[in-house]
Backbone as ProteinMPNN parsed JSONL, in Angstrom:
{"seq_chain_A": "MIKYYAFPILFILLINNQLQAQNDTAVLQNNLDINEIDSSLLTPQKMLFTQAILWGSHGLLKNKLGNGDMIQERTIQLNLRRKMLNVHQLGGFITLGAMLAQGFVGSQLYRGDYKVKELHENLGTAVNISYGITAVNSLFTPPAVFQRDKKLSSMRIHKWLAVVHLTGMIATNILGNNIENNASLKPWHRAAAYTTFASMATSMIVIKF", "coords_chain_A": {"N_chain_A": [[-52.255, -74.829, 94.335], [-50.398, -72.811, 94.618], [-49.403, -72.245, 92.095], [-51.324, -70.742, 90.829], [-51.661, -68.366, 92.219], [-49.225, -67.141, 92.325], [-48.499, -65.771, 89.999], [-49.956, -63.206, 89.866], [-48.7, -61.975, 92.056], [-46.008, -61.8, 91.217], [-46.389, -60.092, 89.047], [-47.35, -57.708, 90.218], [-45.132, -57.022, 91.783], [-43.258, -56.601, 89.774], [-44.204, -54.319, 88.506], [-43.775, -52.386, 90.47], [-40.803, -51.652, 90.719], [-38.608, -50.309, 91.9], [-35.747, -50.046, 93.847], [-34.51, -49.339, 97.198], [-31.848, -48.774, 96.987], [-31.496, -47.147, 94.783], [-31.508, -44.582, 95.608], [-29.024, -43.979, 96.519], [-26.966, -42.681, 94.967], [-28.105, -40.173, 94.683], [-28.191, -39.31, 97.345], [-25.448, -39.111, 97.927], [-24.743, -37.143, 96.045], [-26.191, -34.937, 96.969], [-24.843, -34.408, 99.34], [-22.398, -33.675, 98.274], [-23.096, -31.35, 96.959], [-23.624, -29.553, 99.029], [-21.268, -29.428, 100.225], [-20.675, -30.932, 102.493], [-19.418, -33.482, 103.198], [-19.67, -36.601, 104.495], [-17.26, -38.732, 105.75], [-17.842, -41.415, 105.869], [-19.451, -41.865, 103.739], [-17.743, -42.132, 101.675], [-15.904, -44.084, 102.409], [-17.227, -46.596, 103.654], [-17.446, -48.182, 106.834], [-18.613, -50.495, 107.644], [-19.54, -53.474, 106.207], [-20.63, -56.307, 104.222], [-18.682, -59.342, 104.315], [-18.243, -60.36, 101.813], [-18.529, -58.105, 100.246], [-16.418, -56.637, 101.221], [-14.251, -57.995, 100.173], [-14.028, -57.03, 97.59], [-14.485, -54.217, 97.787], [-13.547, -53.209, 100.175], [-11.144, -51.642, 102.466], [-8.805, -52.874, 101.741], [-9.581, -54.084, 99.476], [-9.997, -55.864, 96.32], [-10.781, -54.197, 94.248], [-10.417, -51.696, 95.206], [-9.709, -48.282, 94.866], [-9.533, -48.489, 92.105], [-11.275, -47.535, 90.229], [-11.707, -44.777, 90.04], [-9.501, -43.292, 89.181], [-7.822, -42.421, 91.244], [-9.311, -40.391, 92.402], [-11.305, -40.023, 95.07], [-13.973, -39.242, 95.424], [-15.024, -39.43, 92.844], [-14.595, -42.152, 92.441], [-16.299, -43.271, 94.407], [-18.769, -42.408, 93.485], [-18.927, -43.786, 91.044], [-18.958, -46.366, 92.069], [-21.454, -46.349, 93.375], [-23.218, -45.99, 91.273], [-22.738, -48.387, 89.971], [-23.603, -50.079, 91.965], [-26.359, -49.565, 91.982], [-27.084, -50.573, 89.456], [-26.34, -53.271, 89.715], [-28.058, -54.107, 91.765], [-30.464, -53.765, 90.507], [-30.242, -55.774, 88.585], [-30.132, -57.868, 90.369], [-32.74, -57.776, 91.413], [-34.274, -58.233, 89.082], [-33.286, -60.752, 88.463], [-34.356, -62.117, 90.598], [-37.107, -62.193, 89.959], [-37.005, -63.73, 87.61], [-35.939, -66.106, 88.615], [-37.953, -66.885, 90.426], [-40.016, -67.337, 88.591], [-38.934, -69.48, 87.147], [-38.746, -71.339, 89.207], [-41.438, -71.718, 89.707], [-42.278, -72.92, 87.316], [-40.724, -75.231, 87.425], [-41.792, -76.406, 89.711], [-44.379, -77.0, 88.848], [-43.88, -78.874, 86.805], [-42.578, -80.727, 88.381], [-44.668, -81.641, 90.003], [-46.074, -83.161, 88.173], [-44.204, -85.124, 87.675], [-44.087, -86.34, 90.176], [-46.524, -87.573, 90.147], [-46.073, -89.684, 88.554], [-45.435, -89.298, 85.882], [-42.926, -89.84, 84.115], [-41.828, -88.919, 81.81], [-41.302, -86.26, 81.89], [-39.082, -85.965, 83.386], [-36.438, -85.261, 82.527], [-36.9, -82.647, 81.675], [-37.625, -81.48, 84.093], [-35.2, -81.674, 85.477], [-33.581, -80.045, 83.86], [-34.847, -77.59, 84.215], [-34.283, -77.31, 86.884], [-31.53, -76.9, 86.798], [-31.516, -74.426, 85.478], [-32.786, -72.857, 87.408], [-30.886, -72.959, 89.483], [-28.689, -71.657, 88.278], [-29.774, -69.111, 87.695], [-30.496, -68.315, 90.284], [-27.974, -68.263, 91.482], [-26.662, -66.189, 90.034], [-28.309, -64.076, 90.741], [-27.86, -63.953, 93.508], [-25.101, -63.34, 93.599], [-25.075, -60.745, 92.568], [-26.108, -59.367, 94.655], [-24.547, -59.961, 96.93], [-21.974, -59.082, 96.279], [-22.158, -56.439, 95.634], [-21.235, -52.936, 95.597], [-20.962, -51.244, 98.786], [-23.657, -49.524, 100.562], [-24.466, -45.967, 100.966], [-25.11, -45.327, 103.485], [-25.506, -46.519, 106.846], [-27.814, -48.838, 108.015], [-29.964, -48.788, 110.885], [-30.416, -50.974, 113.769], [-33.038, -51.576, 114.091], [-36.182, -53.269, 113.536], [-36.929, -53.765, 110.186], [-38.045, -53.564, 106.735], [-35.921, -54.182, 105.059], [-34.238, -55.592, 106.773], [-35.817, -57.835, 107.363], [-35.979, -58.832, 104.791], [-33.341, -59.683, 104.44], [-33.145, -61.647, 106.424], [-34.977, -63.499, 105.445], [-33.625, -64.159, 103.165], [-31.611, -65.798, 104.113], [-33.165, -67.962, 104.809], [-34.25, -68.814, 102.296], [-31.897, -69.384, 100.945], [-30.854, -71.495, 102.461], [-32.944, -73.253, 101.992], [-32.661, -73.653, 99.226], [-30.23, -75.055, 99.111], [-30.919, -77.35, 100.587], [-33.009, -78.356, 98.993], [-31.672, -79.074, 96.642], [-29.836, -81.012, 97.583], [-31.564, -82.984, 98.629], [-33.043, -83.565, 96.325], [-31.123, -84.731, 94.683], [-30.806, -87.139, 95.891], [-33.124, -88.561, 95.817], [-33.646, -90.643, 93.98], [-32.331, -92.796, 95.065], [-33.56, -93.012, 97.48], [-36.696, -92.998, 97.948], [-38.327, -92.106, 99.976], [-37.607, -89.575, 100.584], [-39.013, -87.785, 99.093], [-41.32, -86.238, 100.106], [-39.952, -84.485, 101.811], [-38.256, -83.207, 100.064], [-40.112, -81.852, 98.466], [-41.276, -80.191, 100.42], [-39.063, -78.615, 101.118], [-38.634, -77.306, 98.691], [-41.034, -75.834, 98.392], [-40.855, -74.206, 100.64], [-38.588, -72.734, 100.0], [-39.447, -71.335, 97.698], [-41.65, -69.877, 98.782], [-40.43, -68.314, 100.815], [-38.631, -66.804, 99.322], [-40.332, -65.405, 97.58], [-41.775, -63.957, 99.483], [-39.725, -62.419, 100.575], [-39.258, -60.67, 98.503], [-41.595, -59.296, 98.422], [-41.793, -57.962, 100.935], [-39.771, -56.084, 100.771], [-40.842, -53.951, 99.559], [-42.196, -52.485, 101.359]], "CA_chain_A": [[-52.712, -73.467, 94.581], [-49.303, -71.855, 94.485], [-49.136, -71.863, 90.725], [-52.315, -69.794, 90.367], [-51.579, -67.095, 92.913], [-47.878, -66.564, 92.237], [-48.375, -64.862, 88.862], [-50.302, -61.828, 90.236], [-47.673, -61.444, 92.954], [-44.859, -61.436, 90.388], [-46.756, -58.951, 88.21], [-47.402, -56.521, 91.07], [-43.759, -56.665, 92.143], [-42.555, -56.121, 88.592], [-44.644, -52.947, 88.271], [-43.132, -51.544, 91.476], [-39.468, -52.253, 90.678], [-37.568, -49.401, 92.331], [-35.146, -50.428, 95.121], [-33.976, -48.258, 98.016], [-30.475, -48.476, 96.55], [-31.489, -46.144, 93.732], [-31.346, -43.271, 96.224], [-27.657, -43.815, 97.001], [-26.244, -41.656, 94.222], [-28.705, -38.884, 95.003], [-27.743, -38.95, 98.682], [-24.062, -38.674, 97.82], [-24.702, -35.903, 95.296], [-26.678, -33.884, 97.852], [-23.747, -34.075, 100.244], [-21.382, -32.971, 97.51], [-23.587, -30.016, 96.63], [-23.551, -28.644, 100.171], [-19.892, -29.51, 100.716], [-20.662, -31.535, 103.82], [-19.221, -34.892, 102.891], [-19.365, -37.51, 105.594], [-16.248, -39.668, 105.255], [-18.411, -42.758, 105.771], [-20.033, -41.997, 102.417], [-16.662, -42.494, 100.76], [-15.287, -45.331, 102.867], [-18.066, -47.237, 104.681], [-16.67, -49.043, 107.716], [-19.324, -51.753, 107.873], [-20.054, -54.094, 104.985], [-20.524, -57.763, 104.198], [-17.32, -59.784, 104.003], [-18.161, -60.513, 100.361], [-18.302, -56.762, 99.716], [-15.071, -56.215, 101.621], [-13.282, -58.621, 99.276], [-13.864, -56.161, 96.42], [-14.6, -52.784, 98.011], [-12.999, -52.819, 101.467], [-9.919, -50.833, 102.452], [-7.777, -53.647, 101.032], [-10.312, -54.851, 98.474], [-9.371, -56.047, 95.009], [-11.137, -53.101, 93.354], [-10.231, -50.429, 95.894], [-8.919, -47.287, 94.119], [-9.327, -48.953, 90.73], [-12.308, -47.025, 89.334], [-11.806, -43.322, 89.974], [-8.214, -42.661, 88.86], [-7.284, -41.752, 92.422], [-10.275, -39.422, 92.928], [-12.182, -40.794, 95.947], [-15.374, -38.888, 95.175], [-15.402, -40.038, 91.565], [-14.646, -43.602, 92.63], [-17.506, -43.631, 95.159], [-19.91, -42.18, 92.602], [-18.945, -44.916, 90.111], [-19.393, -47.522, 92.848], [-22.884, -46.28, 93.66], [-23.901, -46.252, 90.002], [-22.615, -49.828, 89.767], [-24.471, -50.707, 92.969], [-27.748, -49.473, 91.524], [-27.259, -51.498, 88.332], [-26.255, -54.647, 90.211], [-29.263, -54.428, 92.515], [-31.531, -53.929, 89.515], [-30.061, -57.127, 88.053], [-30.517, -58.741, 91.479], [-34.2, -57.834, 91.477], [-34.752, -58.906, 87.874], [-32.939, -62.159, 88.633], [-35.316, -62.692, 91.526], [-38.329, -62.492, 89.217], [-36.723, -64.844, 86.695], [-35.769, -67.301, 89.434], [-39.272, -67.292, 90.91], [-40.744, -67.901, 87.453], [-38.366, -70.8, 86.853], [-39.159, -72.213, 90.303], [-42.853, -72.017, 89.494], [-42.344, -73.894, 86.224], [-40.161, -76.495, 87.901], [-42.745, -76.981, 90.643], [-45.492, -77.562, 88.073], [-43.365, -80.096, 86.172], [-42.288, -81.666, 89.454], [-45.912, -82.276, 90.451], [-46.377, -84.209, 87.19], [-43.229, -86.194, 87.913], [-44.491, -87.032, 91.393], [-47.705, -88.38, 89.831], [-45.656, -90.836, 87.767], [-45.163, -88.961, 84.484], [-41.465, -89.758, 84.076], [-41.394, -88.305, 80.551], [-40.903, -84.875, 82.161], [-37.942, -85.992, 84.315], [-35.325, -84.474, 81.991], [-37.316, -81.25, 81.706], [-37.547, -81.06, 85.489], [-33.784, -81.506, 85.809], [-33.092, -78.864, 83.139], [-35.382, -76.42, 84.906], [-33.519, -77.205, 88.122], [-30.252, -76.269, 86.451], [-31.801, -73.018, 85.182], [-33.062, -72.206, 88.692], [-29.621, -72.808, 90.205], [-27.881, -70.625, 87.617], [-30.427, -67.828, 87.912], [-30.387, -67.991, 91.709], [-26.578, -67.919, 91.739], [-26.399, -64.855, 89.483], [-29.063, -63.136, 91.576], [-27.162, -63.833, 94.788], [-23.821, -62.658, 93.38], [-25.326, -59.32, 92.365], [-26.421, -58.773, 95.95], [-23.464, -60.164, 97.887], [-20.737, -58.408, 95.893], [-22.419, -55.068, 95.237], [-20.599, -51.933, 96.454], [-21.781, -50.932, 99.964], [-24.524, -48.344, 100.495], [-23.872, -44.728, 101.497], [-25.492, -45.146, 104.883], [-25.672, -47.754, 107.612], [-29.135, -48.94, 108.609], [-29.929, -49.119, 112.31], [-30.728, -52.362, 114.087], [-34.471, -51.743, 114.281], [-36.85, -54.129, 112.584], [-37.261, -53.04, 108.967], [-38.289, -54.433, 105.59], [-34.631, -54.658, 104.566], [-33.727, -56.611, 107.699], [-36.622, -59.033, 107.13], [-35.541, -59.313, 103.478], [-32.08, -60.39, 104.634], [-33.42, -62.884, 107.185], [-35.622, -64.44, 104.528], [-32.595, -64.612, 102.229], [-30.954, -66.931, 104.769], [-34.109, -69.076, 104.739], [-34.346, -69.408, 100.957], [-30.596, -69.962, 100.592], [-30.836, -72.799, 103.105], [-33.903, -74.078, 101.268], [-32.072, -74.02, 97.936], [-29.23, -76.095, 99.354], [-31.628, -78.564, 100.994], [-33.76, -78.869, 97.845], [-30.725, -79.729, 95.733], [-29.299, -82.221, 98.207], [-32.627, -83.986, 98.688], [-33.386, -83.957, 94.959], [-30.074, -85.601, 94.143], [-30.809, -88.435, 96.583], [-34.456, -89.164, 95.757], [-33.63, -91.901, 93.231], [-31.853, -93.857, 95.959], [-34.385, -93.053, 98.679], [-37.965, -92.367, 97.577], [-38.97, -91.522, 101.161], [-37.194, -88.181, 100.682], [-39.861, -86.949, 98.235], [-42.06, -85.2, 100.84], [-39.005, -83.499, 102.34], [-37.807, -82.435, 98.905], [-41.205, -80.945, 98.099], [-41.404, -79.197, 101.486], [-37.931, -77.691, 100.993], [-38.861, -76.5, 97.493], [-42.109, -74.892, 98.683], [-40.326, -73.239, 101.604], [-37.676, -71.859, 99.263], [-40.252, -70.441, 96.866], [-42.452, -68.989, 99.626], [-39.57, -67.351, 101.502], [-38.065, -65.895, 98.341], [-41.41, -64.516, 97.135], [-42.072, -63.057, 100.596], [-38.613, -61.461, 100.713], [-39.401, -59.668, 97.459], [-42.773, -58.494, 98.76], [-41.561, -57.102, 102.098], [-38.833, -55.014, 100.448], [-41.624, -52.845, 99.029], [-42.89, -51.803, 102.445]], "C_chain_A": [[-51.615, -72.449, 94.305], [-49.129, -71.371, 93.054], [-50.127, -70.83, 90.201], [-52.137, -68.412, 90.995], [-50.214, -66.426, 92.801], [-47.783, -65.556, 91.108], [-48.803, -63.432, 89.196], [-49.27, -61.19, 91.14], [-46.466, -60.974, 92.158], [-45.163, -60.199, 89.566], [-46.757, -57.665, 89.019], [-45.999, -56.065, 91.439], [-43.008, -56.076, 90.964], [-42.939, -54.686, 88.264], [-43.91, -51.983, 89.2], [-41.688, -51.992, 91.674], [-38.326, -51.325, 91.091], [-37.054, -49.821, 93.703], [-34.656, -49.202, 95.878], [-32.588, -47.846, 97.563], [-30.427, -47.404, 95.484], [-31.338, -44.746, 94.298], [-29.893, -42.98, 96.606], [-26.917, -42.688, 96.303], [-26.78, -40.272, 94.547], [-28.269, -38.399, 96.376], [-26.321, -38.42, 98.647], [-23.984, -37.328, 97.121], [-25.169, -34.73, 96.151], [-25.602, -33.454, 98.827], [-22.649, -33.31, 99.529], [-21.812, -31.53, 97.249], [-23.449, -29.052, 97.784], [-22.188, -28.713, 100.851], [-19.817, -30.012, 102.154], [-20.545, -33.042, 103.648], [-18.841, -35.663, 104.143], [-18.379, -38.544, 105.06], [-16.798, -41.072, 105.103], [-19.088, -42.971, 104.427], [-18.99, -42.475, 101.415], [-16.036, -43.834, 101.136], [-16.125, -45.95, 103.98], [-17.249, -48.217, 105.514], [-17.306, -50.42, 107.898], [-19.9, -52.265, 106.564], [-19.932, -55.603, 105.105], [-19.102, -58.178, 103.843], [-17.147, -59.987, 102.502], [-17.935, -59.16, 99.681], [-16.879, -56.301, 100.023], [-13.993, -56.807, 100.717], [-12.988, -57.719, 98.081], [-13.698, -54.695, 96.78], [-14.038, -52.308, 99.34], [-11.702, -52.044, 101.332], [-8.762, -51.54, 101.757], [-8.414, -54.517, 99.95], [-9.637, -54.875, 97.119], [-9.633, -54.874, 94.062], [-11.007, -51.728, 94.015], [-9.286, -49.529, 95.096], [-8.627, -47.717, 92.688], [-10.278, -48.289, 89.732], [-12.28, -45.52, 89.135], [-10.527, -42.588, 89.664], [-7.658, -41.856, 90.036], [-8.214, -40.74, 93.05], [-11.317, -40.189, 93.747], [-13.655, -40.514, 95.683], [-15.856, -39.509, 93.872], [-15.533, -41.544, 91.706], [-15.923, -44.015, 93.345], [-18.764, -43.444, 94.309], [-20.048, -43.326, 91.602], [-19.435, -46.167, 90.835], [-20.905, -47.52, 93.044], [-23.716, -46.474, 92.394], [-23.881, -47.755, 89.702], [-23.524, -50.578, 90.727], [-25.922, -50.708, 92.493], [-28.022, -50.475, 90.403], [-27.244, -52.955, 88.804], [-27.51, -55.049, 90.984], [-30.481, -54.51, 91.612], [-31.461, -55.32, 88.881], [-30.479, -58.151, 89.105], [-32.033, -58.896, 91.542], [-34.786, -58.554, 90.262], [-34.474, -60.404, 87.967], [-33.884, -62.857, 89.592], [-36.612, -63.077, 90.835], [-38.135, -63.707, 88.308], [-36.619, -66.153, 87.473], [-37.113, -67.805, 89.954], [-40.099, -67.922, 89.793], [-40.259, -69.298, 87.118], [-38.73, -71.803, 87.942], [-40.609, -72.66, 90.123], [-43.021, -73.093, 88.414], [-41.822, -75.25, 86.677], [-41.11, -77.192, 88.876], [-43.912, -77.637, 89.924], [-45.069, -78.882, 87.415], [-43.09, -81.157, 87.229], [-43.535, -82.372, 89.959], [-46.339, -83.374, 89.484], [-45.454, -85.413, 87.381], [-43.62, -87.015, 89.133], [-45.712, -87.924, 91.15], [-47.365, -89.548, 88.904], [-45.394, -90.568, 86.303], [-43.653, -88.748, 84.316], [-40.935, -89.212, 82.752], [-40.885, -86.878, 80.792], [-39.672, -84.814, 83.078], [-36.783, -85.131, 83.812], [-35.649, -82.985, 82.008], [-37.209, -80.692, 83.12], [-36.099, -80.802, 85.901], [-33.196, -80.28, 85.119], [-33.587, -77.573, 83.782], [-34.649, -76.206, 86.231], [-32.171, -76.537, 87.893], [-30.439, -74.781, 86.197], [-32.06, -72.243, 86.471], [-31.76, -71.955, 89.448], [-28.747, -71.711, 89.604], [-28.464, -69.243, 87.883], [-30.297, -67.381, 89.365], [-28.953, -67.554, 92.044], [-26.23, -66.519, 91.251], [-27.087, -63.785, 90.325], [-28.347, -62.89, 92.894], [-25.858, -63.057, 94.646], [-24.018, -61.155, 93.259], [-25.797, -58.617, 93.625], [-25.217, -58.819, 96.889], [-22.222, -59.346, 97.578], [-20.954, -56.973, 95.422], [-21.636, -54.096, 96.119], [-21.512, -51.562, 97.612], [-22.573, -49.643, 99.786], [-23.833, -47.132, 101.115], [-24.22, -44.519, 102.96], [-25.649, -46.508, 105.535], [-27.056, -47.766, 108.239], [-29.018, -49.306, 110.087], [-30.405, -50.557, 112.521], [-32.211, -52.587, 114.356], [-35.039, -52.67, 113.213], [-37.289, -53.308, 111.375], [-37.491, -54.047, 107.838], [-36.979, -54.994, 105.048], [-34.069, -55.754, 105.459], [-34.492, -57.927, 107.52], [-36.233, -59.674, 105.805], [-34.266, -60.148, 103.623], [-32.279, -61.687, 105.417], [-34.04, -63.939, 106.278], [-34.633, -64.966, 103.492], [-31.847, -65.812, 102.801], [-31.846, -68.172, 104.659], [-34.121, -69.683, 103.341], [-32.999, -69.928, 100.441], [-30.469, -71.362, 101.19], [-31.769, -73.769, 102.382], [-33.371, -74.537, 99.923], [-31.075, -75.161, 98.096], [-29.912, -77.418, 99.69], [-32.371, -79.19, 99.821], [-32.84, -79.624, 96.892], [-30.189, -81.033, 96.309], [-30.344, -83.332, 98.218], [-33.0, -84.483, 97.297], [-32.384, -84.923, 94.364], [-30.079, -86.992, 94.769], [-32.149, -89.156, 96.52], [-34.445, -90.519, 95.054], [-33.193, -93.069, 94.103], [-32.713, -94.019, 97.206], [-35.681, -92.291, 98.416], [-38.659, -91.71, 98.759], [-38.609, -90.053, 101.35], [-38.108, -87.237, 99.895], [-40.643, -85.887, 99.008], [-41.154, -84.101, 101.381], [-38.485, -82.61, 101.219], [-38.866, -81.413, 98.508], [-41.349, -79.837, 99.141], [-40.281, -78.158, 101.404], [-38.126, -76.762, 99.804], [-39.935, -75.448, 97.736], [-41.641, -73.809, 99.647], [-39.413, -72.237, 100.914], [-38.458, -70.849, 98.432], [-40.988, -69.416, 97.719], [-41.591, -67.919, 100.296], [-38.965, -66.356, 100.535], [-39.116, -64.91, 97.843], [-41.731, -63.501, 98.227], [-40.978, -62.007, 100.757], [-38.713, -60.358, 99.665], [-40.616, -58.769, 97.706], [-42.451, -57.505, 99.869], [-40.633, -55.939, 101.786], [-39.566, -53.783, 99.929], [-42.289, -52.023, 100.122], [-41.918, -51.226, 103.463]], "O_chain_A": [[-51.883, -71.353, 93.814], [-48.753, -70.221, 92.824], [-49.827, -70.116, 89.244], [-52.434, -67.4, 90.36], [-50.072, -65.255, 93.153], [-47.055, -64.571, 91.234], [-48.079, -62.501, 88.843], [-48.986, -59.998, 91.016], [-45.953, -59.879, 92.389], [-44.296, -59.341, 89.397], [-46.231, -56.646, 88.571], [-45.703, -54.87, 91.415], [-42.209, -55.155, 91.131], [-42.102, -53.913, 87.796], [-43.478, -50.908, 88.784], [-41.371, -52.637, 92.674], [-37.187, -51.534, 90.673], [-37.845, -49.942, 94.639], [-34.415, -48.152, 95.283], [-32.194, -46.693, 97.736], [-29.374, -46.794, 95.299], [-31.066, -43.808, 93.548], [-29.567, -41.852, 96.976], [-26.312, -41.838, 96.955], [-26.017, -39.314, 94.672], [-28.005, -37.211, 96.56], [-26.019, -37.399, 99.265], [-23.234, -36.453, 97.555], [-24.602, -33.641, 96.066], [-25.462, -32.265, 99.113], [-22.039, -32.406, 100.099], [-20.999, -30.608, 97.31], [-23.19, -27.867, 97.575], [-21.981, -28.13, 101.916], [-18.981, -29.556, 102.934], [-21.488, -33.782, 103.929], [-17.813, -35.399, 104.766], [-18.633, -39.166, 104.029], [-16.286, -41.85, 104.297], [-19.284, -44.11, 104.004], [-19.316, -43.139, 100.431], [-15.681, -44.623, 100.261], [-15.76, -45.835, 105.15], [-16.457, -48.989, 104.975], [-16.633, -51.385, 108.259], [-20.659, -51.565, 105.895], [-19.226, -56.115, 105.973], [-18.395, -57.447, 103.148], [-16.05, -59.812, 101.97], [-17.24, -59.074, 98.669], [-16.225, -55.662, 99.199], [-12.943, -56.195, 100.517], [-11.852, -57.646, 97.612], [-12.885, -53.993, 96.179], [-14.05, -51.106, 99.609], [-11.216, -51.816, 100.225], [-7.848, -50.893, 101.245], [-7.865, -55.547, 99.558], [-8.811, -54.018, 96.806], [-8.82, -54.584, 93.184], [-11.433, -50.719, 93.452], [-8.2, -49.953, 94.699], [-7.597, -47.352, 92.123], [-10.116, -48.454, 88.522], [-12.797, -45.034, 88.129], [-10.456, -41.375, 89.859], [-7.104, -40.77, 89.862], [-7.931, -40.263, 94.149], [-12.125, -40.926, 93.182], [-14.485, -41.423, 95.712], [-16.961, -40.048, 93.802], [-16.458, -42.149, 91.164], [-16.568, -44.988, 92.952], [-19.708, -44.228, 94.405], [-21.158, -43.789, 91.339], [-20.227, -46.937, 90.291], [-21.56, -48.553, 92.9], [-24.798, -47.058, 92.443], [-24.872, -48.321, 89.241], [-24.14, -51.58, 90.362], [-26.62, -51.717, 92.588], [-29.056, -51.143, 90.394], [-28.044, -53.77, 88.344], [-27.975, -56.184, 90.878], [-31.427, -55.238, 91.909], [-32.488, -55.965, 88.667], [-31.096, -59.168, 88.788], [-32.548, -60.003, 91.705], [-35.685, -59.383, 90.398], [-35.314, -61.224, 87.599], [-34.184, -64.039, 89.43], [-37.159, -64.151, 91.085], [-38.987, -64.594, 88.244], [-37.144, -67.181, 87.047], [-37.383, -69.006, 89.927], [-40.797, -68.913, 90.01], [-41.056, -70.194, 86.84], [-38.991, -72.971, 87.654], [-40.956, -73.818, 90.356], [-43.792, -74.039, 88.571], [-42.401, -76.289, 86.358], [-41.221, -78.418, 88.871], [-44.384, -78.699, 90.331], [-45.798, -79.873, 87.459], [-43.337, -82.343, 87.006], [-43.488, -83.553, 90.304], [-46.894, -84.391, 89.898], [-45.876, -86.564, 87.263], [-43.501, -88.24, 89.128], [-45.913, -88.912, 91.857], [-48.248, -90.312, 88.512], [-45.153, -91.505, 85.542], [-43.168, -87.618, 84.368], [-39.725, -89.057, 82.587], [-40.122, -86.35, 79.984], [-39.268, -83.73, 83.498], [-36.209, -84.357, 84.578], [-34.79, -82.159, 82.315], [-36.756, -79.565, 83.317], [-35.81, -79.825, 86.592], [-32.402, -79.553, 85.716], [-32.851, -76.591, 83.882], [-34.421, -75.071, 86.649], [-31.728, -75.713, 88.693], [-29.631, -73.964, 86.639], [-31.611, -71.106, 86.615], [-31.552, -70.869, 89.99], [-28.136, -70.929, 90.333], [-27.742, -68.317, 88.251], [-30.022, -66.213, 89.641], [-28.746, -66.6, 92.793], [-25.583, -65.75, 91.962], [-26.52, -62.724, 90.588], [-28.24, -61.749, 93.344], [-25.545, -62.21, 95.482], [-23.222, -60.377, 93.785], [-25.877, -57.389, 93.654], [-24.906, -57.835, 97.561], [-21.492, -58.953, 98.488], [-20.041, -56.356, 94.873], [-21.392, -54.401, 97.287], [-22.732, -51.563, 97.444], [-22.22, -48.785, 98.977], [-22.761, -47.248, 101.709], [-23.676, -43.622, 103.605], [-25.893, -47.513, 104.868], [-27.437, -46.814, 108.92], [-28.108, -50.029, 110.493], [-30.749, -51.258, 111.57], [-32.604, -53.666, 114.799], [-34.464, -52.836, 112.137], [-37.945, -52.277, 111.524], [-37.173, -55.228, 107.971], [-36.927, -56.148, 104.624], [-33.494, -56.727, 104.973], [-33.893, -59.003, 107.525], [-36.163, -60.898, 105.695], [-34.135, -61.2, 102.998], [-31.657, -62.704, 105.111], [-33.679, -65.115, 106.332], [-34.781, -66.084, 102.998], [-31.49, -66.734, 102.068], [-31.36, -69.283, 104.447], [-34.017, -70.9, 103.188], [-32.966, -70.818, 99.591], [-30.034, -72.297, 100.518], [-31.442, -74.938, 102.184], [-33.599, -75.677, 99.518], [-31.074, -76.113, 97.316], [-29.547, -78.469, 99.163], [-32.37, -80.411, 99.665], [-33.195, -80.693, 96.396], [-30.099, -82.039, 95.606], [-30.053, -84.474, 97.864], [-33.244, -85.674, 97.102], [-32.756, -85.833, 93.622], [-29.443, -87.913, 94.256], [-32.304, -90.234, 97.095], [-35.145, -91.441, 95.471], [-33.634, -94.201, 93.901], [-32.62, -95.025, 97.908], [-35.752, -91.082, 98.635], [-39.504, -90.837, 98.562], [-39.215, -89.359, 102.167], [-37.988, -86.018, 100.018], [-40.634, -84.725, 98.602], [-41.534, -82.93, 101.408], [-38.296, -81.407, 101.404], [-38.553, -80.252, 98.246], [-41.524, -78.672, 98.785], [-40.518, -76.965, 101.596], [-37.824, -75.572, 99.886], [-39.774, -74.296, 97.334], [-41.986, -72.637, 99.493], [-39.455, -71.041, 101.203], [-38.167, -69.653, 98.459], [-40.959, -68.222, 97.42], [-41.975, -66.75, 100.34], [-38.797, -65.185, 100.877], [-38.836, -63.72, 97.699], [-41.936, -62.321, 97.94], [-41.265, -60.844, 101.042], [-38.294, -59.228, 99.917], [-40.655, -57.626, 97.252], [-42.797, -56.328, 99.763], [-40.691, -54.91, 102.459], [-38.991, -52.697, 99.863], [-42.88, -50.98, 99.844], [-42.341, -50.617, 104.446]]}, "name": "protein", "num_of_chains": 1, "seq": "MIKYYAFPILFILLINNQLQAQNDTAVLQNNLDINEIDSSLLTPQKMLFTQAILWGSHGLLKNKLGNGDMIQERTIQLNLRRKMLNVHQLGGFITLGAMLAQGFVGSQLYRGDYKVKELHENLGTAVNISYGITAVNSLFTPPAVFQRDKKLSSMRIHKWLAVVHLTGMIATNILGNNIENNASLKPWHRAAAYTTFASMATSMIVIKF"}
């Protein structure tokens, strides 16, 4: 059933492909226009540790983009953030498509058609690469211009689901690599793969609301 209903979901999401991050530059520009710059817009205090590695007060890329001009540097960061999150979203669509294809081939493999085993493994490699690139473009993006509150929101749910599908990706790979030695792992491998796909697709849907 999943293979028939996933395509409309991917199509609808692709049509509506604008992320909240696209407002960052506009928010900063509005503050510049009225000369009321909040220092947190230039140096956010709260960010992921992966972001801090590059963009924190002692980050590798701190003061490397704006020739010493903090406003110019932050504007460049936000433009880069928008592009990286666009790649992140596109990577999500590509990854879901590859997962769908791998799931279809995997169902044939489970029915005993071992001619598709190599194809299934190649698709698995493509999924891992695509997923990795997608994750990198989210984890290492420059921080936003504002801090979201702790209330339940689509972005917060998106992040929680990211933990689920990341865990699912790890479990799917571990179980898949051990199936040849232990066939009893097949149901668990399939369950992990379905959970990963479902949570990732859901995370992309909720971000629109």
